[in-house]
C-alpha positions in Angstrom: 124.0 59.2 18.0 127.3 57.3 17.8 128.9 56.3 21.1 131.2 53.8 22.7 130.6 53.1 26.4 133.0 50.7 28.3 133.0 49.8 32.0 136.0 50.8 34.1 137.2 48.0 36.4 138.6 49.7 39.5 138.5 49.1 43.2 135.4 50.4 45.0 133.8 51.3 41.7 130.2 50.0 41.2 129.4 48.5 37.9 125.9 49.0 36.6 123.9 46.2 35.1 123.6 48.2 31.9 127.4 48.5 31.6 127.9 44.7 32.0 125.2 44.0 29.4 126.9 46.4 27.0 130.2 44.5 27.4 128.4 41.2 26.9 126.5 42.3 23.8 129.3 44.2 22.0 131.0 41.3 20.3 127.8 39.9 18.9 126.5 43.3 17.8 129.8 44.0 16.0 129.6 40.6 14.3 126.1 41.1 13.2 126.8 44.6 11.7 129.9 43.3 9.9 128.2 40.3 8.2 124.6 41.5 8.0 124.6 41.3 4.2 126.5 38.0 3.9 125.0 34.8 2.5 125.3 31.5 4.2 128.5 29.4 4.0 131.9 28.9 5.6 133.1 32.2 7.0 136.5 31.1 8.1 138.4 27.9 9.0 136.6 24.6 9.0 139.5 22.9 7.2 139.4 19.1 6.9 142.2 16.7 7.6 142.3 12.9 7.1 143.0 10.8 10.2 143.6 7.1 10.9 139.9 6.4 11.6 138.2 9.1 9.6 138.6 12.8 9.3 139.1 15.9 11.5 137.2 19.1 11.1 139.4 22.0 12.3 138.0 25.0 14.2 136.1 27.6 12.2 132.9 29.6 11.8 129.9 28.9 9.5 127.1 31.4 8.8 123.6 30.0 8.3 120.5 32.2 7.9 122.4 35.1 9.5 123.4 33.1 12.6 127.1 32.3 13.2 127.9 28.8 14.4 131.3 28.4 16.1 133.5 25.3 16.2 136.0 26.0 19.0 138.1 22.8 18.8 138.9 20.0 16.3 136.0 17.7 15.8 136.7 14.1 14.8 134.3 12.2 12.5 134.5 8.5 11.7 133.4 6.9 8.4 134.0 3.8 6.3 136.1 4.0 3.1 133.9 2.3 0.4 134.9 4.2 -2.7 131.5 5.9 -2.8 130.8 9.6 -3.0 130.0 11.0 0.5 129.2 14.5 1.7 130.5 16.1 4.9 127.8 18.5 5.9 126.3 20.5 8.8 122.7 19.9 9.7 121.1 22.8 11.5 118.3 22.4 14.1 115.5 24.8 14.8 116.2 27.5 17.4 115.6 26.4 21.0 114.8 28.5 24.0 117.1 27.5 26.9 117.4 28.6 30.5 120.0 31.2 29.5 118.4 32.4 26.3 118.2 31.4 22.6 120.2 28.4 21.6 121.3 27.4 18.0 122.6 23.9 17.6 123.9 21.8 14.6 125.2 18.4 13.9 128.0 17.3 11.6 127.0 14.4 9.3 128.9 12.2 6.7 126.7 10.2 4.4 125.8 9.6 0.7 122.8 11.9 0.7 123.3 15.2 -1.1 122.8 18.2 1.3 119.4 19.7 1.7 120.1 23.4 1.3 117.0 24.2 3.3 118.6 22.9 6.5 122.1 21.7 5.7 125.5 23.2 4.6 128.1 21.2 2.7 131.6 21.4 4.1 133.2 19.0 1.5 132.7 15.8 -0.5 135.0 12.9 -1.4 135.4 9.3 -2.5 137.7 7.4 -0.3 138.9 4.0 -1.5 139.4 1.1 1.0 142.9 1.2 2.5 143.5 4.8 1.4 143.9 7.9 3.6 142.0 11.1 2.8 144.3 14.0 1.8 143.6 17.7 1.8 146.9 19.0 0.4 147.0 19.8 -3.3 149.9 19.7 -5.7 148.5 22.3 -8.2 145.3 24.0 -9.4 144.0 20.9 -11.2 144.4 18.7 -8.2 141.3 20.2 -6.6 139.1 18.0 -8.7 141.0 14.7 -8.3 138.3 12.1 -8.0 139.5 9.7 -5.3 141.0 10.0 -1.8 141.0 13.8 -1.9 138.9 16.4 -0.2 136.8 18.3 -2.7 135.7 21.8 -1.7 134.8 23.1 -5.1 131.1 22.9 -4.4 131.3 24.2 -0.8 129.6 27.6 -0.3 131.7 30.3 1.4 130.0 33.2 3.1 130.2 36.4 1.0 128.2 39.6 0.4 124.7 38.9 -1.1 125.6 35.5 -2.6 127.9 32.6 -1.5 131.3 32.4 -3.2 133.9 29.7 -3.9 136.8 28.7 -1.6 139.3 31.5 -1.6 142.2 29.1 -1.7 141.1 27.9 -5.2 141.2 31.5 -6.4 144.6 32.1 -4.9 146.0 28.9 -6.4 144.6 30.0 -9.8 146.2 33.4 -9.5 149.6 32.1 -8.6 149.7 29.6 -11.5 148.4 32.2 -14.0 151.0 34.8 -12.9 153.8 32.4 -13.7 152.9 32.6 -17.4 153.8 36.3 -17.7 150.2 37.4 -18.6 149.5 40.6 -20.5 145.7 40.8 -20.3 144.7 43.6 -18.0 141.6 41.7 -16.8 143.8 38.8 -15.7 146.3 41.0 -14.0 143.7 42.9 -12.0 141.8 39.7 -11.0 144.9 37.8 -10.0 146.1 40.7 -7.7 142.7 40.8 -6.1 142.8 37.0 -5.5 146.2 37.2 -3.8 144.9 39.7 -1.3 141.9 37.6 -0.2 141.3 37.0 3.5 137.8 35.7 3.0 135.6 34.7 0.0 135.6 37.1 -3.0 132.2 38.6 -3.7 130.4 36.6 -6.3 129.6 39.6 -8.5 133.4 40.4 -8.7 134.1 36.9 -10.0 131.1 37.0 -12.4 132.2 40.4 -13.7 135.7 39.1 -14.4 134.5 36.1 -16.3 131.9 38.0 -18.4 134.5 40.6 -19.4 137.3 38.1 -19.9 135.2 35.5 -21.8 132.8 37.8 -23.6 129.7 36.4 -21.9 126.7 37.5 -19.9 125.7 34.7 -17.6 125.6 33.3 -14.0 128.0 30.7 -12.6 127.8 27.9 -10.1 130.9 27.0 -8.1 131.5 24.1 -10.5 131.3 26.5 -13.5 133.6 29.0 -11.8 136.2 26.3 -11.4 135.8 25.2 -15.1 136.1 28.8 -16.3 139.3 29.2 -14.3 140.7 26.0 -15.8 139.9 27.3 -19.3 141.6 30.7 -18.7 144.7 28.9 -17.2 145.0 26.6 -20.2 144.5 29.5 -22.6 147.4 31.2 -21.1 149.8 28.3 -21.3 148.9 26.4 -18.2 149.6 22.7 -18.5 146.9 20.1 -19.2 145.6 17.8 -16.5 147.7 14.7 -15.8 146.6 11.6 -17.7 146.3 9.8 -14.3 143.4 12.0 -13.3 139.9 11.0 -14.0 138.5 12.9 -17.1 135.3 14.8 -16.7 132.3 13.3 -18.5 129.3 15.3 -19.7 126.6 15.4 -17.2 128.6 14.1 -14.3 130.3 15.8 -11.4 134.0 15.5 -10.6 134.5 14.4 -7.0 137.7 15.0 -5.0 
């Protein structure tokens, strides 16, 4: 049956072991129930800021194989600016049995090796030129794919029901720019309103349904293809073209921010 049992802390009142265990386990149980159908990815936070000596990963939560990993305070990471594509990723270690119970550990890494999805999760990627500072603020929707000196989170998986989604901030940015063009298409209007209300990643199936209805297709989309489709719709509705100073996309290559 449904129930909610909570210990009462009063003078001369004995607390049973079962009551304290219930208090201990309640947050974890609630978390597991809420996100039991979610795929792996960033659940919240984990923003990245450039620093004088590297970058700073801000507090957040990532979900990996159903297990939440918490970053409680900013985590500094050093690296060398060489103008090469590097990945910021989390490497997850196997579960360990410690003195107090099960322990799940991970390690943040920055290198040129593409993440192994079997044991790693991408937080971002970028190309930082010598003497430049990494930036994570964007002037408009097209700026998310700027090639150099900019944090790229287009490819980063965000935890969502059943299948990972794209960064909610990208969808919100798209919606804000598209709504400035006085759109009339009902699919655009409904999707944009949904994007503006996001507090976490939009379910992949909702994004896919919008694209297939709006573009007359029936296909699957990667995060890169989602971003490309959003650009296409924005330009179709009067959105400006990319600045000539930005690196053009070439067939068969990835755009790095």
